[in-house]
C-alpha positions as CSV (number, residue, x, y, z in Angstrom):
1,M,-108.1,-40.2,-42.5
2,V,-108.0,-41.7,-39.0
3,D,-111.0,-40.7,-36.9
4,I,-109.8,-38.3,-34.1
5,T,-113.2,-36.9,-33.1
6,H,-113.1,-38.8,-29.8
7,K,-109.8,-37.2,-28.8
8,T,-109.4,-34.1,-26.7
9,N,-107.1,-31.1,-27.4
10,T,-103.7,-31.0,-25.7
11,L,-100.6,-29.0,-26.2
12,R,-98.5,-30.9,-28.8
13,I,-94.9,-30.1,-29.5
14,A,-92.5,-31.7,-32.0
15,T,-88.9,-31.0,-33.1
16,A,-87.3,-32.4,-36.2
17,Q,-84.0,-32.0,-37.9
18,A,-82.4,-32.2,-41.3
19,I,-78.7,-31.8,-42.1
20,V,-77.4,-30.1,-45.2
21,K,-73.7,-30.9,-45.9
22,V,-71.8,-28.7,-48.4
23,S,-68.6,-29.8,-50.1
24,K,-66.4,-26.8,-49.5
25,P,-65.8,-24.0,-46.9
26,E,-66.4,-21.3,-49.5
27,T,-70.1,-22.3,-49.6
28,I,-70.5,-21.8,-45.8
29,K,-68.8,-18.4,-46.2
30,A,-71.1,-17.4,-49.0
31,I,-74.1,-18.3,-46.8
32,I,-72.9,-16.3,-43.8
33,N,-71.9,-13.3,-45.9
34,K,-75.1,-13.5,-47.9
35,T,-73.3,-13.6,-51.2
36,V,-75.1,-16.5,-52.7
37,P,-76.4,-15.4,-56.2
38,K,-80.0,-16.5,-55.4
39,G,-80.2,-14.5,-52.2
40,D,-80.2,-14.9,-48.4
41,V,-80.2,-18.7,-48.0
42,F,-81.2,-18.8,-44.4
43,A,-84.0,-16.3,-44.7
44,M,-85.5,-17.7,-47.9
45,S,-85.2,-21.3,-46.7
46,K,-87.0,-20.3,-43.5
47,A,-89.8,-18.8,-45.5
48,A,-90.0,-22.0,-47.6
49,G,-90.1,-24.1,-44.4
50,L,-92.9,-22.1,-43.0
51,L,-94.9,-22.6,-46.1
52,G,-94.1,-26.3,-46.1
53,V,-95.3,-26.8,-42.6
54,K,-98.7,-25.2,-43.5
55,K,-99.0,-27.2,-46.7
56,T,-98.3,-30.6,-45.1
57,P,-102.0,-31.8,-45.1
58,D,-102.3,-30.6,-48.7
59,L,-99.6,-33.0,-49.8
60,L,-99.9,-36.0,-47.4
61,P,-103.4,-37.5,-47.6
62,D,-103.6,-38.9,-44.1
63,C,-102.4,-35.7,-42.3
64,H,-105.2,-33.7,-40.6
65,P,-105.5,-30.0,-41.2
66,L,-104.7,-28.4,-37.9
67,P,-103.9,-25.0,-36.4
68,I,-100.2,-24.3,-36.4
69,E,-99.7,-22.0,-33.5
70,Y,-95.9,-21.8,-33.5
71,T,-93.1,-22.7,-35.9
72,G,-89.5,-22.1,-35.0
73,I,-86.7,-22.7,-37.5
74,D,-83.1,-22.5,-36.3
75,Y,-79.7,-23.3,-37.9
76,E,-76.5,-24.6,-36.4
77,I,-73.3,-24.6,-38.4
78,N,-70.6,-27.2,-37.6
79,D,-67.7,-27.3,-40.1
80,L,-69.4,-28.2,-43.4
81,E,-72.7,-29.3,-42.0
82,I,-75.7,-27.1,-41.4
83,T,-78.2,-28.6,-38.9
84,I,-81.8,-27.4,-39.4
85,L,-84.1,-27.6,-36.4
86,V,-87.8,-27.2,-36.8
87,T,-90.0,-26.9,-33.7
88,I,-93.8,-26.8,-34.0
89,K,-96.5,-26.3,-31.4
90,T,-100.3,-26.7,-31.5
91,I,-103.2,-27.3,-29.2
92,Y,-105.1,-30.0,-31.0
93,K,-106.2,-33.6,-31.0
94,T,-103.2,-35.0,-32.9
95,G,-99.5,-34.4,-33.0
96,V,-97.3,-32.4,-35.3
97,E,-94.4,-34.8,-35.9
98,V,-94.9,-35.1,-39.6
99,E,-95.4,-31.3,-40.0
100,A,-92.0,-30.8,-38.2
101,M,-90.2,-33.3,-40.4
102,H,-91.9,-31.9,-43.5
103,G,-90.8,-28.4,-42.6
104,A,-87.2,-29.5,-42.0
105,S,-87.2,-31.3,-45.4
106,I,-88.5,-28.3,-47.3
107,V,-85.9,-26.0,-45.6
108,A,-83.1,-28.5,-46.6
109,L,-84.4,-28.7,-50.2
110,N,-84.7,-25.0,-50.6
111,M,-81.1,-24.6,-49.4
112,Y,-80.0,-27.3,-51.9
113,D,-81.8,-25.4,-54.7
114,M,-80.2,-22.1,-53.8
115,L,-76.7,-23.5,-53.3
116,K,-76.4,-25.9,-56.2
117,P,-75.1,-23.1,-58.6
118,I,-72.1,-22.7,-56.4
119,D,-71.6,-26.2,-55.0
120,K,-72.3,-29.4,-56.9
121,G,-71.5,-31.7,-53.9
122,I,-74.4,-30.8,-51.5
123,E,-76.0,-33.6,-49.7
124,I,-79.1,-33.9,-47.4
125,H,-78.9,-36.2,-44.4
126,H,-80.6,-37.4,-41.3
127,I,-84.1,-36.0,-41.6
128,K,-85.7,-37.3,-38.4
129,L,-87.9,-36.5,-35.5
130,L,-85.8,-35.6,-32.4
131,H,-88.6,-35.5,-29.8
132,K,-92.3,-34.9,-29.3
133,K,-94.5,-34.1,-26.4
134,G,-98.2,-34.0,-25.6
135,G,-99.6,-37.3,-26.9
136,K,-100.9,-40.3,-25.0
137,S,-97.5,-41.7,-24.5
138,D,-96.5,-38.8,-22.3
139,F,-98.9,-40.0,-19.6
140,K,-98.9,-43.8,-20.0
141,D,-96.5,-44.4,-17.0
142,K,-98.2,-42.0,-14.6
143,F,-101.1,-44.3,-13.6
144,R,-101.4,-47.1,-11.2
145,K,-101.7,-50.5,-12.8
146,D,-104.0,-52.1,-10.3
147,I,-107.1,-50.0,-10.4
148,T,-110.4,-51.8,-10.0
149,A,-113.9,-50.5,-11.0
150,A,-117.5,-51.2,-10.6
151,V,-120.0,-50.2,-13.3
152,I,-123.6,-49.6,-12.3
153,V,-126.4,-49.0,-14.8
154,C,-129.3,-47.0,-13.3
155,S,-132.4,-47.7,-15.4
156,D,-135.9,-48.8,-14.5
157,S,-136.5,-50.2,-18.0
158,I,-133.2,-52.1,-18.3
159,S,-133.4,-53.5,-14.8
160,A,-136.9,-54.7,-15.7
161,G,-135.6,-56.5,-18.8
162,Q,-137.4,-54.2,-21.3
163,K,-134.2,-52.7,-22.8
164,E,-130.7,-53.8,-23.4
165,D,-127.8,-52.0,-21.8
166,K,-125.3,-50.5,-24.2
167,A,-124.0,-47.5,-22.2
168,G,-122.6,-49.7,-19.4
169,K,-120.8,-51.9,-21.9
170,A,-119.3,-48.9,-23.6
171,I,-117.9,-47.7,-20.3
172,I,-116.5,-51.2,-19.6
173,K,-114.8,-51.2,-23.0
174,K,-113.1,-47.9,-22.3
175,L,-112.0,-49.0,-18.8
176,E,-110.4,-52.1,-20.2
177,E,-108.6,-50.1,-22.9
178,S,-107.3,-47.9,-20.0
179,G,-106.0,-50.9,-18.1
180,V,-108.7,-50.8,-15.4
181,A,-109.9,-54.2,-14.0
182,I,-113.7,-54.6,-13.9
183,Q,-114.6,-55.9,-10.4
184,D,-118.4,-55.8,-10.9
185,Y,-121.1,-54.8,-13.4
186,I,-124.7,-54.5,-12.2
187,I,-128.0,-53.1,-13.3
188,I,-130.3,-51.4,-10.7
189,P,-133.5,-49.4,-10.9
190,D,-133.6,-45.6,-10.4
191,E,-134.0,-45.7,-6.6
192,K,-132.0,-43.3,-4.4
193,D,-131.5,-45.7,-1.6
194,I,-130.1,-48.4,-3.8
195,I,-127.8,-46.0,-5.6
196,Q,-126.4,-44.8,-2.3
197,E,-126.0,-48.3,-0.9
198,K,-124.0,-49.5,-3.9
199,A,-121.5,-46.7,-3.7
200,I,-121.0,-47.2,0.0
201,A,-120.7,-51.0,-0.3
202,Y,-118.1,-50.8,-3.1
203,Q,-116.1,-48.2,-1.2
204,K,-116.0,-50.6,1.8
205,Q,-114.9,-53.4,-0.5
206,G,-111.9,-51.3,-1.6
207,V,-113.1,-50.7,-5.2
208,D,-111.1,-47.7,-6.6
209,L,-113.7,-46.4,-9.1
210,V,-117.5,-46.6,-9.1
211,I,-119.1,-45.4,-12.3
212,Y,-122.9,-44.9,-12.6
213,T,-124.5,-44.5,-16.0
214,G,-128.1,-43.2,-16.2
215,G,-130.3,-41.0,-14.1
216,T,-128.4,-37.7,-14.7
217,G,-131.0,-36.0,-16.8
218,L,-134.0,-33.9,-15.8
219,S,-136.9,-36.4,-15.7
220,K,-138.7,-37.2,-12.5
221,R,-137.0,-40.5,-12.2
222,D,-133.5,-39.1,-12.8
223,V,-132.2,-39.1,-9.2
224,T,-128.6,-40.3,-9.5
225,P,-127.1,-36.8,-8.6
226,E,-129.5,-36.4,-5.7
227,A,-128.6,-39.8,-4.4
228,L,-124.8,-39.4,-4.6
229,S,-124.3,-35.8,-3.6
230,P,-125.1,-36.3,0.1
231,I,-122.6,-39.1,0.5
232,L,-119.6,-37.7,-1.4
233,D,-116.8,-36.2,0.7
234,R,-115.6,-33.8,-2.0
235,N,-117.0,-32.9,-5.5
236,I,-114.5,-32.5,-8.4
237,P,-116.1,-29.8,-10.6
238,G,-113.3,-29.9,-13.1
239,I,-114.2,-33.4,-14.1
240,E,-117.9,-32.5,-14.5
241,E,-116.9,-29.4,-16.5
242,A,-114.6,-31.5,-18.8
243,I,-117.4,-34.0,-19.5
244,R,-120.0,-31.4,-20.4
245,A,-117.5,-29.3,-22.4
246,H,-116.5,-32.3,-24.5
247,G,-120.1,-33.3,-25.0
248,Q,-121.3,-29.8,-25.9
249,E,-118.9,-29.7,-28.8
250,R,-120.8,-32.8,-30.2
251,T,-124.4,-32.1,-29.2
252,P,-126.2,-29.0,-28.0
253,Y,-128.0,-31.1,-25.4
254,S,-125.0,-31.9,-23.3
255,M,-125.6,-28.8,-21.1
256,L,-128.7,-30.5,-19.8
257,S,-126.7,-33.4,-18.3
258,R,-126.1,-33.4,-14.5
259,S,-123.0,-35.6,-14.5
260,V,-121.3,-35.9,-11.1
261,A,-117.8,-36.5,-10.0
262,G,-116.4,-36.8,-6.4
263,T,-114.7,-38.9,-3.9
264,L,-116.0,-41.2,-1.2
265,K,-112.9,-41.5,1.0
266,D,-110.3,-42.8,-1.6
267,T,-112.9,-44.1,-4.0
268,L,-113.7,-42.0,-7.1
269,V,-117.4,-41.9,-7.9
270,L,-118.7,-40.8,-11.3
271,A,-122.3,-40.4,-12.6
272,L,-122.4,-40.3,-16.4
273,P,-125.3,-40.0,-18.9
274,G,-127.4,-43.1,-19.6
275,S,-127.3,-42.8,-23.4
276,T,-124.7,-44.8,-25.2
277,N,-123.2,-41.8,-27.0
278,G,-123.3,-39.8,-23.8
279,A,-121.5,-42.4,-21.8
280,K,-119.0,-43.1,-24.5
281,E,-118.2,-39.4,-25.1
282,S,-117.9,-38.8,-21.3
283,M,-115.4,-41.6,-21.0
284,D,-113.4,-40.2,-24.0
285,A,-113.4,-36.8,-22.3
286,I,-111.7,-37.9,-19.1
287,F,-109.9,-41.3,-19.7
288,P,-107.2,-42.3,-19.2
289,S,-106.0,-38.9,-17.7
290,I,-108.5,-39.0,-14.9
291,L,-106.6,-42.0,-13.5
292,H,-103.9,-39.6,-12.3
293,I,-106.2,-38.9,-9.4
294,Y,-105.0,-42.0,-7.6
295,R,-101.5,-40.7,-7.5
296,I,-102.8,-37.4,-6.1
297,L,-104.9,-39.1,-3.5
298,K,-101.7,-40.7,-2.3
299,G,-99.9,-37.4,-2.1
300,A,-98.1,-37.2,-5.4
301,R,-97.5,-33.9,-7.1
302,H,-99.0,-32.7,-10.4
303,D,-95.9,-33.0,-12.6
């Protein structure tokens, strides 16, 4: 299966259809009047579809088991055609398109099986996804395309050349994947004055995003939050909470991190953990959706 552990849960919705075409009006009448020898076609096919949706990952090897939190199955009759509509909702890391199409297929097959004794000309058509919502594509056009960033590694040992930086490079990789241009990448020691000076300097240069990695723990030299808090205009607790919540699901030590998020005028400033995994997981937790902030800072609505 594809690795989805880096993704975050969102509301996912998908609607799929299948069309069952019968060969004579009498078949439609039998369905409506519930006189089909095998029973109530709509009710039994709906039950089959519900089971089919739940069994999707058992039958398709690359489908992830996921919580199905709503399944709606509806029918529309138009002359000799019965359109089956299956809508599925979940709050999870991956979509439910295949589950919706599989459910529609099973409903159609069950109808075929129940109706074949009275109608030999039944056909199944147009099994397809009608629409989906909640994935990455829903948000791809809501971000500015010209955002610039500076990445600052806060570490005494790395600035002294004793260790190699990996966290900063992981942050840069995620930024580039999100379409953010890297304006600068520097390594500095854990010194409050230098940390503050860099944020102020980049803001004056018009850099949109300044990301620090390192210095957010609880050792005596971890001073990044203390350096940034006095100069930020506004903190954004929701970003900090999202980072720690995402991390806590992966390591019990995430609660010890003191990640910071806030604005310095129109520049977003983030302070992330200095470990490679901590930095990478923090970026996964908030990117690219965090980039919506630049529309909000310009007065756009949350839509």
